[in-house]
SEMI-758431 format. One record per residue (C-alpha): x, y, z; residue in three letters; residue number from 1. Coordinates in nm, 2 decimals, padded with zeros to 4 digits. Example, Ala and Ser with C-alpha at 12.3 -4.5 7.8 and 13.67 -1.06 7.14 Angstrom:
<pts>
PT       xx       yy       zz   dofi   miba
PT    01.23   -00.45    00.78    ala      1
PT    01.37   -00.11    00.71    ser      2
</pts>
This chain:
<pts>
PT       xx       yy       zz   dofi   miba
PT    03.78   -01.09   -09.10    met      1
PT    03.59   -01.40   -09.20    ser      2
PT    03.57   -01.46   -09.57    lys      3
PT    03.29   -01.63   -09.76    val      4
PT    03.32   -01.69   -10.14    val      5
PT    02.99   -01.69   -10.34    val      6
PT    02.98   -01.76   -10.71    leu      7
PT    02.72   -01.81   -10.98    lys      8
PT    02.74   -02.13   -11.18    thr      9
PT    02.56   -02.34   -11.44    lys     10
PT    02.56   -02.71   -11.53    pro     11
PT    02.80   -02.67   -11.82    glu     12
PT    03.07   -02.51   -11.61    ser     13
PT    02.99   -02.63   -11.25    val     14
PT    03.31   -02.85   -11.21    leu     15
PT    03.53   -02.56   -11.32    asn     16
PT    03.33   -02.32   -11.11    asp     17
PT    03.39   -02.54   -10.80    tyr     18
PT    03.76   -02.54   -10.88    glu     19
PT    03.75   -02.16   -10.89    glu     20
PT    03.56   -02.15   -10.57    leu     21
PT    03.82   -02.35   -10.39    leu     22
PT    04.10   -02.15   -10.55    asp     23
PT    03.94   -01.83   -10.41    arg     24
PT    03.91   -01.97   -10.06    val     25
PT    04.27   -02.08   -10.09    lys     26
PT    04.25   -02.45   -09.99    ile     27
PT    04.62   -02.48   -10.07    asn     28
PT    04.69   -02.25   -09.78    lys     29
PT    04.43   -02.42   -09.55    ile     30
PT    04.53   -02.78   -09.59    phe     31
PT    04.86   -02.97   -09.62    asp     32
PT    04.93   -03.27   -09.85    arg     33
PT    05.00   -03.49   -09.55    lys     34
PT    04.65   -03.42   -09.41    asp     35
PT    04.39   -03.69   -09.38    glu     36
PT    04.09   -03.49   -09.47    ile     37
PT    03.74   -03.59   -09.38    leu     38
PT    03.47   -03.51   -09.63    phe     39
PT    03.15   -03.50   -09.43    lys     40
PT    02.87   -03.57   -09.68    leu     41
PT    02.51   -03.47   -09.63    asn     42
PT    02.25   -03.74   -09.65    leu     43
PT    01.90   -03.61   -09.56    ser     44
PT    01.72   -03.89   -09.75    trp     45
PT    01.82   -04.23   -09.88    ser     46
PT    01.62   -04.16   -10.20    leu     47
PT    01.73   -03.89   -10.44    tyr     48
PT    01.55   -03.56   -10.42    tyr     49
PT    01.69   -03.23   -10.56    pro     50
PT    01.87   -03.01   -10.30    ala     51
PT    01.81   -03.26   -10.03    cys     52
PT    02.16   -03.42   -10.00    ser     53
PT    02.51   -03.36   -10.14    thr     54
PT    02.47   -03.34   -10.51    glu     55
PT    02.70   -03.55   -10.74    pro     56
PT    02.85   -03.25   -10.91    trp     57
PT    02.92   -03.09   -10.57    gln     58
PT    03.11   -03.40   -10.46    leu     59
PT    03.30   -03.43   -10.79    glu     60
PT    03.37   -03.06   -10.81    gly     61
PT    03.52   -03.05   -10.46    val     62
PT    03.72   -03.37   -10.51    ile     63
PT    03.86   -03.22   -10.84    asn     64
PT    03.95   -02.90   -10.66    gly     65
PT    04.14   -03.08   -10.39    phe     66
PT    04.32   -03.31   -10.64    lys     67
PT    04.45   -03.01   -10.82    lys     68
PT    04.66   -02.92   -10.52    tyr     69
PT    04.76   -03.29   -10.46    lys     70
PT    04.53   -03.29   -10.15    leu     71
PT    04.44   -03.66   -10.22    glu     72
PT    04.42   -03.82   -09.88    asn     73
PT    04.04   -03.78   -09.86    ile     74
PT    03.81   -03.98   -09.64    ile     75
PT    03.44   -03.95   -09.74    pro     76
PT    03.21   -04.02   -09.45    val     77
PT    02.84   -04.01   -09.36    glu     78
PT    02.61   -04.14   -09.09    asn     79
PT    02.26   -04.29   -09.08    arg     80
PT    01.96   -04.17   -08.90    thr     81
PT    01.66   -04.38   -08.78    val     82
PT    01.51   -04.32   -09.12    val     83
PT    01.81   -04.32   -09.36    thr     84
PT    02.05   -04.59   -09.48    asp     85
PT    02.41   -04.49   -09.56    val     86
PT    02.46   -04.73   -09.84    trp     87
PT    02.12   -04.69   -10.00    lys     88
PT    02.17   -04.31   -09.98    gly     89
PT    02.52   -04.33   -10.14    ala     90
PT    02.38   -04.53   -10.43    lys     91
PT    02.06   -04.32   -10.47    gly     92
PT    02.26   -03.99   -10.47    asn     93
PT    02.52   -04.13   -10.71    lys     94
PT    02.82   -04.09   -10.48    trp     95
PT    02.97   -04.43   -10.52    leu     96
PT    03.07   -04.42   -10.89    pro     97
PT    03.23   -04.08   -10.83    ile     98
PT    03.43   -04.21   -10.54    leu     99
PT    03.53   -04.51   -10.74    lys    100
PT    03.64   -04.28   -11.03    lys    101
PT    03.88   -04.10   -10.79    tyr    102
PT    03.99   -04.41   -10.60    asn    103
PT    03.83   -04.29   -10.28    leu    104
PT    03.69   -04.53   -10.02    glu    105
PT    03.35   -04.45   -09.87    tyr    106
PT    03.35   -04.50   -09.49    lys    107
PT    03.01   -04.50   -09.33    pro    108
PT    03.02   -04.39   -08.97    leu    109
PT    02.79   -04.68   -08.89    thr    110
PT    03.10   -04.90   -08.94    glu    111
PT    03.34   -04.67   -08.75    ala    112
PT    03.45   -04.69   -08.38    lys    113
PT    03.28   -04.44   -08.16    trp    114
PT    03.45   -04.33   -07.83    val    115
PT    03.34   -04.11   -07.54    lys    116
PT    03.41   -03.74   -07.60    leu    117
PT    03.73   -03.62   -07.44    lys    118
PT    03.79   -03.28   -07.28    gly    119
PT    03.60   -03.02   -07.09    asn    120
PT    03.33   -02.82   -07.27    phe    121
PT    03.09   -02.55   -07.16    asp    122
PT    02.78   -02.71   -07.31    phe    123
PT    02.43   -02.55   -07.33    asp    124
PT    02.24   -02.87   -07.42    ala    125
PT    02.44   -03.18   -07.48    ile    126
PT    02.50   -03.26   -07.11    asp    127
PT    02.12   -03.24   -07.06    his    128
PT    02.03   -03.45   -07.36    ile    129
PT    02.31   -03.71   -07.32    phe    130
PT    02.37   -03.72   -06.94    pro    131
PT    02.58   -04.04   -06.98    asp    132
PT    02.82   -03.85   -07.21    gly    133
PT    02.85   -03.81   -07.59    leu    134
PT    03.02   -04.05   -07.82    lys    135
PT    03.20   -03.93   -08.13    val    136
PT    03.38   -04.12   -08.41    pro    137
PT    03.74   -04.19   -08.30    glu    138
PT    03.87   -04.13   -08.65    met    139
PT    03.76   -03.76   -08.63    phe    140
PT    04.02   -03.66   -08.37    tyr    141
PT    04.30   -03.46   -08.52    gly    142
PT    04.17   -03.46   -08.88    lys    143
PT    04.06   -03.16   -09.08    pro    144
PT    03.70   -03.17   -09.20    val    145
PT    03.52   -03.04   -09.51    val    146
PT    03.14   -03.01   -09.49    his    147
PT    02.93   -03.06   -09.80    leu    148
PT    02.58   -02.93   -09.72    pro    149
PT    02.32   -02.80   -09.96    thr    150
PT    02.13   -02.47   -09.95    leu    151
PT    01.79   -02.54   -09.80    lys    152
PT    01.53   -02.46   -09.54    thr    153
PT    01.46   -02.68   -09.24    his    154
PT    01.15   -02.72   -09.03    gly    155
PT    01.34   -02.74   -08.70    his    156
PT    01.60   -02.47   -08.76    thr    157
PT    01.46   -02.24   -09.04    gln    158
PT    01.76   -02.31   -09.25    met    159
PT    02.03   -02.58   -09.26    thr    160
PT    02.39   -02.56   -09.37    gly    161
PT    02.74   -02.61   -09.24    ala    162
PT    02.67   -02.61   -08.87    met    163
PT    02.38   -02.86   -08.91    lys    164
PT    02.59   -03.09   -09.12    asn    165
PT    02.80   -03.17   -08.82    ala    166
PT    02.49   -03.31   -08.66    phe    167
PT    02.51   -03.63   -08.86    gly    168
PT    02.88   -03.67   -08.79    gly    169
PT    02.92   -03.62   -08.42    leu    170
PT    02.60   -03.78   -08.28    ile    171
PT    02.48   -04.13   -08.34    thr    172
PT    02.13   -04.22   -08.47    glu    173
PT    02.00   -04.12   -08.13    arg    174
PT    02.04   -03.76   -08.24    arg    175
PT    01.66   -03.72   -08.28    his    176
PT    01.65   -03.65   -07.91    his    177
PT    01.84   -03.33   -07.98    ser    178
PT    01.54   -03.18   -08.16    his    179
PT    01.41   -03.05   -07.83    lys    180
PT    01.71   -02.81   -07.80    met    181
PT    01.83   -02.82   -08.15    ile    182
PT    01.97   -02.46   -08.17    his    183
PT    02.17   -02.51   -07.85    glu    184
PT    02.30   -02.85   -07.97    val    185
PT    02.43   -02.71   -08.30    leu    186
PT    02.63   -02.45   -08.11    val    187
PT    02.76   -02.72   -07.87    asp    188
PT    02.87   -02.93   -08.18    leu    189
PT    03.06   -02.63   -08.32    leu    190
PT    03.24   -02.60   -07.99    lys    191
PT    03.34   -02.97   -08.02    ile    192
PT    03.45   -02.93   -08.38    gln    193
PT    03.67   -02.64   -08.31    gln    194
PT    03.86   -02.86   -08.05    lys    195
PT    03.89   -03.19   -08.24    ile    196
PT    03.94   -03.07   -08.60    his    197
PT    04.25   -02.86   -08.66    pro    198
PT    04.10   -02.72   -08.98    lys    199
PT    03.75   -02.67   -09.11    met    200
PT    03.59   -02.58   -09.44    leu    201
PT    03.24   -02.58   -09.57    ala    202
PT    03.15   -02.60   -09.94    val    203
PT    02.78   -02.55   -09.99    met    204
PT    02.58   -02.63   -10.31    asp    205
PT    02.30   -02.40   -10.40    gly    206
PT    02.28   -02.49   -10.77    thr    207
PT    01.94   -02.63   -10.68    val    208
PT    01.82   -02.51   -10.34    ser    209
PT    01.52   -02.62   -10.13    gly    210
PT    01.23   -02.40   -10.03    asn    211
PT    00.95   -02.49   -09.79    gly    212
PT    00.92   -02.80   -09.58    asn    213
PT    01.28   -02.89   -09.55    gly    214
PT    01.50   -03.08   -09.52    pro    215
PT    01.32   -03.32   -09.75    arg    216
PT    00.98   -03.23   -09.88    thr    217
PT    01.08   -02.90   -10.03    met    218
PT    01.02   -02.72   -10.36    met    219
PT    01.34   -02.74   -10.57    pro    220
PT    01.46   -02.40   -10.69    val    221
PT    01.73   -02.34   -10.95    glu    222
PT    01.95   -02.09   -10.77    ser    223
PT    02.28   -02.15   -10.95    asn    224
PT    02.49   -02.06   -10.65    leu    225
PT    02.80   -02.22   -10.48    ile    226
PT    02.96   -02.10   -10.15    leu    227
PT    03.27   -02.18   -09.94    ala    228
PT    03.42   -02.06   -09.62    ser    229
PT    03.64   -02.16   -09.33    glu    230
PT    03.39   -02.00   -09.09    asp    231
PT    03.09   -02.23   -09.04    gln    232
PT    02.88   -01.95   -08.88    val    233
PT    02.96   -01.70   -09.16    ala    234
PT    02.87   -01.94   -09.45    ile    235
PT    02.54   -02.02   -09.27    asp    236
PT    02.47   -01.65   -09.22    ala    237
PT    02.53   -01.58   -09.59    val    238
PT    02.32   -01.87   -09.69    ala    239
PT    02.04   -01.75   -09.47    ala    240
PT    02.07   -01.40   -09.62    lys    241
PT    02.05   -01.54   -09.97    leu    242
PT    01.73   -01.72   -09.88    met    243
PT    01.58   -01.40   -09.76    gly    244
PT    01.62   -01.45   -09.38    phe    245
PT    01.77   -01.23   -09.12    asp    246
PT    02.07   -01.44   -09.00    pro    247
PT    02.09   -01.28   -08.66    met    248
PT    01.72   -01.38   -08.60    lys    249
PT    01.81   -01.75   -08.64    ile    250
PT    01.89   -01.87   -08.30    lys    251
PT    02.18   -02.10   -08.36    phe    252
PT    02.36   -01.84   -08.58    ile    253
PT    02.30   -01.56   -08.32    lys    254
PT    02.42   -01.78   -08.03    met    255
PT    02.74   -01.90   -08.22    ala    256
PT    02.81   -01.53   -08.31    his    257
PT    02.76   -01.41   -07.96    asp    258
PT    02.99   -01.69   -07.82    tyr    259
PT    03.26   -01.59   -08.06    gly    260
PT    03.25   -01.92   -08.25    leu    261
PT    03.23   -01.74   -08.59    gly    262
PT    03.09   -01.43   -08.75    asn    263
PT    02.71   -01.42   -08.82    gly    264
PT    02.71   -01.05   -08.91    asp    265
PT    02.69   -01.05   -09.29    val    266
PT    02.77   -00.68   -09.31    asp    267
PT    03.11   -00.73   -09.15    ser    268
PT    03.21   -01.03   -09.37    leu    269
PT    03.45   -01.03   -09.66    asp    270
PT    03.23   -01.15   -09.94    ile    271
PT    03.43   -01.26   -10.24    asp    272
PT    03.25   -01.31   -10.57    gly    273
PT    02.90   -01.19   -10.65    ile    274
PT    02.71   -00.91   -10.48    asp    275
PT    02.49   -01.10   -10.24    ile    276
PT    02.28   -00.79   -10.17    lys    277
PT    02.13   -00.83   -10.52    lys    278
PT    01.99   -01.18   -10.44    ile    279
PT    01.68   -01.26   -10.23    asn    280
PT    01.54   -01.60   -10.30    leu    281
PT    01.24   -01.51   -10.08    lys    282
PT    01.23   -01.86   -09.92    phe    283
PT    01.00   -01.95   -09.63    ser    284
PT    01.06   -02.24   -09.40    ala    285
PT    00.77   -02.48   -09.34    gly    286
PT    00.71   -02.79   -09.14    lys    287
PT    00.62   -03.13   -09.28    ser    288
PT    00.36   -03.32   -09.08    pro    289
PT    00.64   -03.54   -08.93    val    290
PT    00.83   -03.23   -08.80    ile    291
PT    00.51   -03.06   -08.68    phe    292
PT    00.41   -03.36   -08.47    trp    293
PT    00.77   -03.42   -08.35    asp    294
PT    00.77   -03.07   -08.21    gln    295
PT    00.43   -03.10   -08.06    met    296
PT    00.53   -03.42   -07.88    phe    297
PT    00.87   -03.29   -07.77    arg    298
PT    00.81   -02.94   -07.66    lys    299
PT    00.45   -02.85   -07.76    gly    300
PT    00.10   -02.90   -07.62    ala    301
PT    00.15   -03.28   -07.61    phe    302
PT    00.50   -03.28   -07.45    arg    303
PT    00.38   -03.49   -07.16    phe    304
PT    00.38   -03.78   -07.41    val    305
PT    00.76   -03.75   -07.48    glu    306
PT    00.89   -03.99   -07.22    pro    307
PT    00.67   -04.26   -07.33    met    308
PT    00.68   -04.20   -07.71    leu    309
PT    01.05   -04.13   -07.76    phe    310
PT    01.22   -04.33   -07.49    his    311
PT    01.04   -04.66   -07.51    thr    312
PT    00.97   -04.92   -07.78    gly    313
PT    00.68   -04.70   -07.89    leu    314
PT    00.94   -04.50   -08.08    phe    315
PT    00.94   -04.76   -08.35    asn    316
PT    00.59   -04.64   -08.43    leu    317
PT    00.73   -04.29   -08.48    ala    318
PT    01.01   -04.42   -08.70    ile    319
PT    00.76   -04.62   -08.91    phe    320
PT    00.53   -04.32   -08.94    gly    321
PT    00.81   -04.10   -09.07    ser    322
PT    00.92   -04.37   -09.31    tyr    323
PT    00.57   -04.44   -09.44    phe    324
PT    00.49   -04.07   -09.49    tyr    325
PT    00.81   -03.98   -09.66    his    326
PT    00.90   -04.29   -09.86    asp    327
PT    00.57   -04.45   -09.93    lys    328
PT    00.32   -04.17   -09.94    leu    329
PT    00.48   -03.83   -10.02    trp    330
PT    00.77   -03.95   -10.25    tyr    331
PT    00.58   -04.16   -10.49    pro    332
PT    00.31   -03.89   -10.54    thr    333
PT    00.41   -03.53   -10.48    val    334
PT    00.78   -03.61   -10.48    gly    335
PT    00.79   -03.80   -10.81    lys    336
PT    00.59   -03.52   -10.98    ser    337
PT    00.85   -03.26   -10.87    arg    338
PT    01.14   -03.49   -10.96    ile    339
PT    01.00   -03.55   -11.31    asn    340
PT    00.97   -03.18   -11.36    lys    341
PT    01.32   -03.12   -11.23    phe    342
PT    01.47   -03.39   -11.46    met    343
PT    01.36   -03.18   -11.76    lys    344
PT    01.57   -02.88   -11.64    thr    345
PT    01.93   -02.83   -11.72    ser    346
PT    02.03   -02.95   -11.37    trp    347
PT    01.81   -03.25   -11.41    gly    348
PT    01.99   -03.33   -11.73    glu    349
PT    02.32   -03.29   -11.55    lys    350
PT    02.21   -03.53   -11.28    phe    351
PT    02.12   -03.79   -11.55    lys    352
PT    02.48   -03.77   -11.68    glu    353
PT    02.61   -03.93   -11.36    tyr    354
PT    02.64   -04.31   -11.35    glu    355
PT    02.39   -04.48   -11.12    ser    356
</pts>
């Protein structure tokens, strides 16, 4: 039976609570001291925004928990998108001082060697989207992986979590092409992960979660939750349930469950910790203008434009449009207002404790 650990937390005890979370999921039984363990961070925005990317206390808490068991051979990694920068994001989200504190080297996947995917897979989408074959980081083969997503909604997939976090690790910056068949792609990526990673764990931060037009322009909500599981489907199902969604009505969770890649049936899971039935965050997923028009051009009324807009030099205009809307229009106005409000909360005070 798949197990998901869900705990309540608060800023004063969050590092100790992460330690307890990892104790309960029994990382000392999952990993060996000789393992080279990938920590797949989550960078949804180069700029800091609450609940958007791996939080600093999430990163430190998980590192602490692993160090407790002498699991010290940790490799923190993250990739870029066409609108994010791996180094700017690592600075803005305050990861680098934490990694330096624990003598860990940040290894952006932009600087890694990518090789053609080996093996036979029964894909639903990847062969269609990448007919010339998919490339993955060579360093991923044979290494366990720990995913560090946050609890938030997403305009393309309703919610995003452990399964979506692999999106940034196994596909290059061309992954925007996957939006057309995003649910199928996430399931395909889980198939890949289960072949190339001997062990997998997801540790999700819901201390501050994101409601609305995710994964960036959301409303931050203090939820005070942290989750962990070896089953990527199960932890996403529990996260969806906490947000108020029916997990089995979210396509990628249902597909992965039906394929036997994990358990998306919350009622049949072993939930350790709090009673999740008493929590309903009542979230609703929305679409930013960027995601709305991305979907319209890829699979909506204007899909006839896709070959020209997304597969020629004109795509640079789409990249600029997304960058301008998010970084130059929304962030300095609506975003800054919400961030200023957040910084007055206890979690905002916690964020300010971390070195820039």
